[in-house]
A tleap script that builds the chain and sets N, CA, C and O, in Angstrom:
source leaprc.protein.ff14SB
mol = sequence {
  NMET ALA MET ALA VAL VAL LEU PHE PRO VAL
  ALA ASN GLU ALA PRO LYS LEU GLU ALA SER
  ALA LEU GLU GLU LEU ALA SER PHE GLY ILE
  THR SER VAL SER LEU LEU ARG ASP SER CYS
  ILE ALA GLY LEU VAL LEU GLU GLY TRP ALA
  PHE ASP VAL THR ASP VAL GLU ARG ALA VAL
  ARG ALA VAL ALA GLY THR SER ASP GLY VAL
  GLN THR LEU ARG PRO LEU VAL GLN MET SER
  VAL SER ALA ARG GLY GLU VAL CARG
}
set mol.1.N position { -20.667 -107.645 -118.676 }
set mol.1.CA position { -19.701 -108.637 -119.335 }
set mol.1.C position { -20.588 -109.743 -118.514 }
set mol.1.O position { -20.751 -109.655 -117.297 }
set mol.2.N position { -21.198 -110.894 -119.390 }
set mol.2.CA position { -20.805 -112.336 -119.106 }
set mol.2.C position { -19.843 -113.448 -118.585 }
set mol.2.O position { -18.950 -113.537 -119.428 }
set mol.3.N position { -19.710 -113.983 -117.974 }
set mol.3.CA position { -17.998 -115.110 -117.730 }
set mol.3.C position { -18.485 -116.235 -117.366 }
set mol.3.O position { -19.280 -116.539 -116.477 }
set mol.4.N position { -17.706 -117.066 -118.452 }
set mol.4.CA position { -18.063 -118.769 -117.428 }
set mol.4.C position { -16.759 -119.086 -117.545 }
set mol.4.O position { -16.157 -118.722 -118.555 }
set mol.5.N position { -16.182 -119.730 -116.657 }
set mol.5.CA position { -15.174 -120.934 -117.072 }
set mol.5.C position { -15.696 -122.386 -116.906 }
set mol.5.O position { -16.297 -122.789 -115.910 }
set mol.6.N position { -15.347 -123.236 -118.176 }
set mol.6.CA position { -15.810 -124.492 -118.323 }
set mol.6.C position { -14.454 -125.295 -118.071 }
set mol.6.O position { -13.449 -124.900 -118.661 }
set mol.7.N position { -14.377 -126.340 -117.274 }
set mol.7.CA position { -13.560 -127.204 -117.336 }
set mol.7.C position { -14.207 -128.573 -118.067 }
set mol.7.O position { -15.401 -128.872 -118.020 }
set mol.8.N position { -13.069 -129.402 -118.810 }
set mol.8.CA position { -13.870 -130.553 -119.453 }
set mol.8.C position { -12.189 -131.551 -119.604 }
set mol.8.O position { -11.129 -130.939 -119.732 }
set mol.9.N position { -12.237 -132.934 -119.562 }
set mol.9.CA position { -11.118 -133.546 -119.898 }
set mol.9.C position { -10.827 -133.894 -121.186 }
set mol.9.O position { -11.392 -133.992 -122.275 }
set mol.10.N position { -9.895 -134.028 -120.756 }
set mol.10.CA position { -8.779 -133.619 -122.718 }
set mol.10.C position { -7.798 -135.263 -122.906 }
set mol.10.O position { -7.045 -135.778 -122.080 }
set mol.11.N position { -8.196 -135.781 -124.365 }
set mol.11.CA position { -7.589 -137.115 -124.408 }
set mol.11.C position { -6.389 -136.427 -124.852 }
set mol.11.O position { -6.054 -135.276 -124.571 }
set mol.12.N position { -5.606 -137.521 -125.793 }
set mol.12.CA position { -3.743 -137.039 -125.441 }
set mol.12.C position { -4.375 -135.640 -127.111 }
set mol.12.O position { -3.520 -134.755 -127.093 }
set mol.13.N position { -5.302 -135.355 -128.136 }
set mol.13.CA position { -5.244 -134.612 -128.771 }
set mol.13.C position { -5.806 -133.384 -127.724 }
set mol.13.O position { -6.285 -133.589 -126.609 }
set mol.14.N position { -5.664 -132.368 -128.223 }
set mol.14.CA position { -5.317 -130.791 -127.265 }
set mol.14.C position { -6.925 -130.370 -128.323 }
set mol.14.O position { -7.485 -130.485 -129.413 }
set mol.15.N position { -6.970 -130.023 -127.431 }
set mol.15.CA position { -8.940 -129.193 -127.981 }
set mol.15.C position { -7.812 -128.075 -128.906 }
set mol.15.O position { -6.591 -127.950 -128.805 }
set mol.16.N position { -8.647 -127.483 -129.663 }
set mol.16.CA position { -8.640 -126.192 -130.613 }
set mol.16.C position { -9.438 -125.480 -130.814 }
set mol.16.O position { -10.642 -125.731 -130.843 }
set mol.17.N position { -8.584 -123.800 -131.101 }
set mol.17.CA position { -9.736 -123.579 -131.671 }
set mol.17.C position { -9.661 -122.995 -133.078 }
set mol.17.O position { -8.773 -122.197 -133.378 }
set mol.18.N position { -10.672 -123.428 -134.009 }
set mol.18.CA position { -9.527 -124.021 -135.041 }
set mol.18.C position { -11.388 -121.930 -135.531 }
set mol.18.O position { -12.106 -121.397 -134.684 }
set mol.19.N position { -11.320 -121.632 -136.929 }
set mol.19.CA position { -11.897 -120.679 -136.927 }
set mol.19.C position { -13.392 -120.790 -137.223 }
set mol.19.O position { -14.120 -119.801 -137.299 }
set mol.20.N position { -13.896 -122.304 -137.420 }
set mol.20.CA position { -15.149 -122.137 -137.397 }
set mol.20.C position { -16.010 -121.944 -136.460 }
set mol.20.O position { -17.021 -121.242 -136.438 }
set mol.21.N position { -15.176 -123.137 -135.087 }
set mol.21.CA position { -15.345 -122.829 -133.896 }
set mol.21.C position { -15.112 -120.715 -133.008 }
set mol.21.O position { -15.795 -120.153 -132.151 }
set mol.22.N position { -14.337 -120.410 -133.497 }
set mol.22.CA position { -14.030 -118.787 -133.355 }
set mol.22.C position { -15.594 -118.150 -133.603 }
set mol.22.O position { -16.290 -117.607 -132.745 }
set mol.23.N position { -16.040 -118.451 -135.468 }
set mol.23.CA position { -17.085 -118.505 -135.601 }
set mol.23.C position { -18.196 -118.272 -134.658 }
set mol.23.O position { -18.628 -117.425 -133.876 }
set mol.24.N position { -18.419 -119.345 -135.083 }
set mol.24.CA position { -19.582 -120.018 -133.610 }
set mol.24.C position { -19.677 -119.375 -132.213 }
set mol.24.O position { -20.763 -119.062 -131.726 }
set mol.25.N position { -18.440 -119.181 -131.557 }
set mol.25.CA position { -18.206 -118.535 -130.469 }
set mol.25.C position { -18.932 -117.487 -130.557 }
set mol.25.O position { -19.871 -116.986 -129.939 }
set mol.26.N position { -18.180 -117.216 -131.630 }
set mol.26.CA position { -18.756 -115.453 -131.833 }
set mol.26.C position { -20.263 -114.773 -132.004 }
set mol.26.O position { -20.748 -113.709 -131.619 }
set mol.27.N position { -20.905 -116.203 -132.970 }
set mol.27.CA position { -22.037 -116.076 -133.207 }
set mol.27.C position { -22.899 -115.954 -131.507 }
set mol.27.O position { -24.003 -115.415 -131.587 }
set mol.28.N position { -22.515 -116.359 -130.203 }
set mol.28.CA position { -23.169 -116.384 -129.250 }
set mol.28.C position { -23.023 -115.367 -128.337 }
set mol.28.O position { -23.586 -115.421 -127.244 }
set mol.29.N position { -21.889 -113.864 -128.876 }
set mol.29.CA position { -21.725 -113.096 -128.431 }
set mol.29.C position { -20.675 -113.244 -127.204 }
set mol.29.O position { -20.768 -112.684 -126.112 }
set mol.30.N position { -19.705 -114.082 -127.615 }
set mol.30.CA position { -18.711 -114.274 -127.138 }
set mol.30.C position { -17.472 -113.357 -127.760 }
set mol.30.O position { -17.307 -113.393 -128.979 }
set mol.31.N position { -16.553 -112.493 -126.897 }
set mol.31.CA position { -15.441 -111.856 -127.852 }
set mol.31.C position { -14.436 -112.475 -126.748 }
set mol.31.O position { -13.750 -113.327 -127.313 }
set mol.32.N position { -14.183 -112.391 -125.728 }
set mol.32.CA position { -12.566 -112.920 -125.920 }
set mol.32.C position { -13.132 -114.676 -125.079 }
set mol.32.O position { -14.070 -115.275 -124.554 }
set mol.33.N position { -11.561 -114.773 -125.544 }
set mol.33.CA position { -11.133 -116.782 -124.747 }
set mol.33.C position { -10.015 -116.490 -124.863 }
set mol.33.O position { -9.393 -115.830 -125.696 }
set mol.34.N position { -9.562 -117.420 -123.289 }
set mol.34.CA position { -8.753 -117.829 -123.216 }
set mol.34.C position { -8.830 -119.376 -123.424 }
set mol.34.O position { -9.921 -119.936 -123.310 }
set mol.35.N position { -8.022 -119.880 -123.641 }
set mol.35.CA position { -8.216 -121.536 -123.923 }
set mol.35.C position { -6.536 -122.408 -123.157 }
set mol.35.O position { -5.429 -122.436 -123.696 }
set mol.36.N position { -7.010 -123.116 -121.551 }
set mol.36.CA position { -5.604 -123.341 -120.221 }
set mol.36.C position { -6.191 -124.806 -120.357 }
set mol.36.O position { -7.331 -125.140 -120.683 }
set mol.37.N position { -5.182 -125.530 -120.043 }
set mol.37.CA position { -5.438 -126.936 -119.882 }
set mol.37.C position { -3.501 -127.761 -119.338 }
set mol.37.O position { -2.354 -127.434 -119.644 }
set mol.38.N position { -4.138 -128.985 -118.366 }
set mol.38.CA position { -2.599 -129.553 -117.808 }
set mol.38.C position { -2.810 -130.942 -118.437 }
set mol.38.O position { -3.287 -131.143 -119.553 }
set mol.39.N position { -2.542 -131.527 -117.885 }
set mol.39.CA position { -2.670 -133.128 -118.799 }
set mol.39.C position { -3.794 -133.715 -119.000 }
set mol.39.O position { -4.139 -134.643 -119.732 }
set mol.40.N position { -4.464 -132.883 -118.060 }
set mol.40.CA position { -5.494 -133.973 -118.250 }
set mol.40.C position { -7.873 -133.562 -117.720 }
set mol.40.O position { -8.937 -134.050 -117.341 }
set mol.41.N position { -6.964 -132.052 -118.274 }
set mol.41.CA position { -8.380 -131.125 -117.939 }
set mol.41.C position { -7.797 -129.913 -118.955 }
set mol.41.O position { -6.635 -129.562 -119.158 }
set mol.42.N position { -8.880 -129.486 -119.433 }
set mol.42.CA position { -8.708 -128.078 -120.061 }
set mol.42.C position { -10.319 -127.284 -119.358 }
set mol.42.O position { -11.429 -127.548 -118.895 }
set mol.43.N position { -9.388 -126.173 -119.723 }
set mol.43.CA position { -10.727 -125.194 -119.209 }
set mol.43.C position { -10.425 -123.442 -120.318 }
set mol.43.O position { -9.424 -122.745 -120.482 }
set mol.44.N position { -11.455 -123.371 -120.691 }
set mol.44.CA position { -12.156 -122.641 -121.052 }
set mol.44.C position { -12.630 -121.369 -120.517 }
set mol.44.O position { -13.328 -121.449 -119.506 }
set mol.45.N position { -12.345 -119.989 -121.087 }
set mol.45.CA position { -13.049 -119.086 -120.016 }
set mol.45.C position { -13.042 -118.522 -121.426 }
set mol.45.O position { -12.135 -118.388 -122.248 }
set mol.46.N position { -15.001 -118.087 -121.458 }
set mol.46.CA position { -15.507 -117.197 -122.417 }
set mol.46.C position { -15.895 -115.611 -121.380 }
set mol.46.O position { -16.027 -115.308 -120.194 }
set mol.47.N position { -15.957 -114.900 -122.848 }
set mol.47.CA position { -16.249 -113.472 -122.165 }
set mol.47.C position { -17.128 -112.564 -123.255 }
set mol.47.O position { -17.046 -112.648 -124.480 }
set mol.48.N position { -17.852 -111.818 -122.612 }
set mol.48.CA position { -17.864 -111.412 -124.075 }
set mol.48.C position { -19.674 -110.394 -123.682 }
set mol.48.O position { -20.654 -110.890 -123.125 }
set mol.49.N position { -19.608 -109.686 -123.941 }
set mol.49.CA position { -20.715 -108.232 -122.993 }
set mol.49.C position { -22.143 -108.982 -124.289 }
set mol.49.O position { -23.182 -108.641 -123.723 }
set mol.50.N position { -22.486 -109.609 -125.358 }
set mol.50.CA position { -23.880 -109.978 -125.678 }
set mol.50.C position { -24.087 -111.390 -125.399 }
set mol.50.O position { -25.074 -112.019 -125.783 }
set mol.51.N position { -23.043 -111.911 -124.659 }
set mol.51.CA position { -22.587 -113.104 -124.367 }
set mol.51.C position { -23.979 -113.830 -123.306 }
set mol.51.O position { -23.806 -113.391 -122.169 }
set mol.52.N position { -24.688 -114.355 -123.331 }
set mol.52.CA position { -25.507 -114.840 -122.374 }
set mol.52.C position { -25.260 -116.807 -122.017 }
set mol.52.O position { -25.262 -117.759 -122.798 }
set mol.53.N position { -25.096 -116.745 -120.691 }
set mol.53.CA position { -24.451 -117.857 -120.347 }
set mol.53.C position { -25.382 -119.258 -120.378 }
set mol.53.O position { -25.302 -120.441 -120.048 }
set mol.54.N position { -25.948 -118.690 -120.753 }
set mol.54.CA position { -27.188 -120.119 -121.136 }
set mol.54.C position { -26.647 -120.661 -122.322 }
set mol.54.O position { -27.136 -121.784 -122.448 }
set mol.55.N position { -25.983 -120.446 -123.122 }
set mol.55.CA position { -25.489 -120.617 -124.185 }
set mol.55.C position { -23.823 -121.825 -123.658 }
set mol.55.O position { -23.320 -122.436 -124.601 }
set mol.56.N position { -23.594 -121.896 -123.157 }
set mol.56.CA position { -22.132 -122.146 -122.302 }
set mol.56.C position { -22.140 -123.649 -123.279 }
set mol.56.O position { -21.232 -124.067 -123.996 }
set mol.57.N position { -23.543 -124.284 -123.007 }
set mol.57.CA position { -22.861 -126.165 -123.142 }
set mol.57.C position { -22.903 -126.028 -124.640 }
set mol.57.O position { -22.203 -126.928 -125.106 }
set mol.58.N position { -23.534 -125.131 -125.792 }
set mol.58.CA position { -23.529 -124.937 -127.545 }
set mol.58.C position { -22.037 -123.905 -127.173 }
set mol.58.O position { -21.535 -123.548 -128.239 }
set mol.59.N position { -21.424 -123.488 -126.211 }
set mol.59.CA position { -20.495 -122.764 -127.108 }
set mol.59.C position { -18.837 -124.472 -126.567 }
set mol.59.O position { -17.788 -124.506 -127.211 }
set mol.60.N position { -19.122 -125.506 -125.407 }
set mol.60.CA position { -18.319 -125.375 -125.364 }
set mol.60.C position { -18.397 -126.412 -126.092 }
set mol.60.O position { -17.314 -126.984 -125.975 }
set mol.61.N position { -19.647 -127.486 -127.384 }
set mol.61.CA position { -18.939 -128.240 -127.994 }
set mol.61.C position { -18.269 -127.623 -128.931 }
set mol.61.O position { -17.279 -128.252 -129.304 }
set mol.62.N position { -18.503 -126.320 -129.600 }
set mol.62.CA position { -18.214 -126.174 -130.404 }
set mol.62.C position { -16.622 -126.199 -130.138 }
set mol.62.O position { -15.889 -126.076 -131.120 }
set mol.63.N position { -16.157 -126.325 -129.092 }
set mol.63.CA position { -14.439 -126.207 -129.592 }
set mol.63.C position { -14.040 -127.641 -129.337 }
set mol.63.O position { -13.095 -128.223 -129.870 }
set mol.64.N position { -15.149 -128.286 -128.174 }
set mol.64.CA position { -14.636 -129.407 -127.445 }
set mol.64.C position { -14.759 -130.625 -128.452 }
set mol.64.O position { -13.864 -131.349 -128.889 }
set mol.65.N position { -16.888 -130.658 -128.833 }
set mol.65.CA position { -16.678 -131.289 -129.999 }
set mol.65.C position { -18.036 -132.150 -128.975 }
set mol.65.O position { -19.146 -132.517 -129.359 }
set mol.66.N position { -17.486 -132.248 -127.765 }
set mol.66.CA position { -18.837 -132.911 -127.185 }
set mol.66.C position { -18.934 -131.836 -125.265 }
set mol.66.O position { -17.920 -131.226 -124.923 }
set mol.67.N position { -20.281 -131.808 -124.274 }
set mol.67.CA position { -20.262 -131.361 -123.277 }
set mol.67.C position { -20.431 -132.594 -122.296 }
set mol.67.O position { -21.074 -132.314 -121.284 }
set mol.68.N position { -19.911 -134.124 -122.406 }
set mol.68.CA position { -20.443 -134.425 -121.367 }
set mol.68.C position { -18.708 -134.624 -120.848 }
set mol.68.O position { -17.730 -134.869 -121.554 }
set mol.69.N position { -18.821 -134.349 -118.909 }
set mol.69.CA position { -17.537 -134.583 -118.629 }
set mol.69.C position { -17.100 -133.013 -117.677 }
set mol.69.O position { -16.143 -132.744 -116.952 }
set mol.70.N position { -18.459 -132.129 -118.162 }
set mol.70.CA position { -17.772 -130.241 -118.752 }
set mol.70.C position { -18.464 -130.094 -117.094 }
set mol.70.O position { -19.491 -130.646 -116.698 }
set mol.71.N position { -17.562 -129.191 -116.316 }
set mol.71.CA position { -18.215 -128.686 -115.317 }
set mol.71.C position { -17.957 -127.034 -115.555 }
set mol.71.O position { -16.893 -126.552 -115.943 }
set mol.72.N position { -18.940 -126.433 -115.295 }
set mol.72.CA position { -19.117 -124.580 -116.224 }
set mol.72.C position { -19.024 -124.040 -114.300 }
set mol.72.O position { -19.615 -124.578 -113.363 }
set mol.73.N position { -18.238 -123.042 -114.265 }
set mol.73.CA position { -18.104 -122.155 -113.656 }
set mol.73.C position { -18.714 -120.731 -113.821 }
set mol.73.O position { -18.282 -119.961 -114.679 }
set mol.74.N position { -19.522 -120.468 -113.147 }
set mol.74.CA position { -19.493 -118.607 -112.771 }
set mol.74.C position { -18.841 -118.220 -112.042 }
set mol.74.O position { -18.057 -118.813 -111.301 }
set mol.75.N position { -19.178 -116.644 -112.192 }
set mol.75.CA position { -18.491 -115.531 -111.418 }
set mol.75.C position { -19.047 -115.245 -110.346 }
set mol.75.O position { -20.208 -114.841 -110.395 }
set mol.76.N position { -18.554 -115.340 -109.411 }
set mol.76.CA position { -19.440 -114.847 -107.746 }
set mol.76.C position { -19.014 -113.203 -107.389 }
set mol.76.O position { -19.520 -112.345 -106.665 }
set mol.77.N position { -17.920 -113.241 -108.211 }
set mol.77.CA position { -17.543 -111.386 -107.673 }
set mol.77.C position { -16.703 -111.310 -108.646 }
set mol.77.O position { -15.977 -112.291 -108.807 }
set mol.78.N position { -16.561 -110.227 -109.504 }
set mol.78.CA position { -15.291 -110.058 -110.677 }
set mol.78.C position { -15.784 -108.196 -109.557 }
set mol.78.O position { -16.743 -107.649 -109.012 }
set mol.79.N position { -13.938 -107.937 -109.908 }
set mol.79.CA position { -13.626 -106.691 -108.841 }
set mol.79.C position { -12.181 -106.104 -109.945 }
set mol.79.O position { -11.591 -106.758 -110.804 }
set mol.80.N position { -11.958 -104.731 -109.532 }
set mol.80.CA position { -10.722 -105.057 -109.954 }
set mol.80.C position { -9.733 -104.570 -108.484 }
set mol.80.O position { -10.280 -104.546 -107.381 }
set mol.81.N position { -8.808 -104.342 -108.588 }
set mol.81.CA position { -8.021 -104.207 -107.584 }
set mol.81.C position { -6.814 -103.099 -107.896 }
set mol.81.O position { -6.735 -102.881 -109.104 }
set mol.82.N position { -5.945 -102.418 -107.171 }
set mol.82.CA position { -4.973 -101.578 -107.194 }
set mol.82.C position { -3.737 -101.626 -106.342 }
set mol.82.O position { -3.960 -101.794 -105.143 }
set mol.83.N position { -2.338 -101.501 -106.750 }
set mol.83.CA position { -1.706 -102.044 -105.818 }
set mol.83.C position { -1.611 -100.770 -104.380 }
set mol.83.O position { -0.768 -100.728 -103.484 }
set mol.84.N position { -3.079 -99.637 -104.666 }
set mol.84.CA position { -2.495 -99.166 -103.027 }
set mol.84.C position { -4.167 -99.283 -102.353 }
set mol.84.O position { -4.796 -98.390 -101.785 }
set mol.85.N position { -4.662 -100.907 -102.687 }
set mol.85.CA position { -5.201 -101.712 -102.000 }
set mol.85.C position { -6.783 -101.601 -101.976 }
set mol.85.O position { -7.752 -102.093 -101.399 }
set mol.86.N position { -6.324 -100.239 -103.385 }
set mol.86.CA position { -8.449 -99.676 -103.374 }
set mol.86.C position { -9.339 -100.830 -103.720 }
set mol.86.O position { -8.596 -101.717 -104.141 }
set mol.87.N position { -10.331 -101.148 -103.734 }
set mol.87.CA position { -11.432 -102.202 -104.200 }
set mol.87.C position { -12.476 -101.130 -105.252 }
set mol.87.O position { -13.045 -100.090 -104.921 }
set mol.88.N position { -12.467 -101.750 -106.449 }
set mol.88.CA position { -13.136 -100.843 -106.898 }
set mol.88.C position { -14.406 -102.231 -107.454 }
set mol.88.O position { -15.441 -101.921 -108.043 }
savepdb mol mol.pdb
quit
């Protein structure tokens, strides 16, 4: 599964996950979206089995309307942990 986290500045108006944007994200193979924000930065977590991370910039434009000032983070390590301390 591909994953990317995108950080971008926000103005007074919050970024929106409108139906048309979600349809466009789905067309990129994204199956899971999380939107996070504080007072000045928004974060978009994008995941999907068919998601190609080369489409991150297009995905951000679908939600934010622009890709200016965007920072993209890609995973270095992905793992599961359990209460017994097992690493998988």
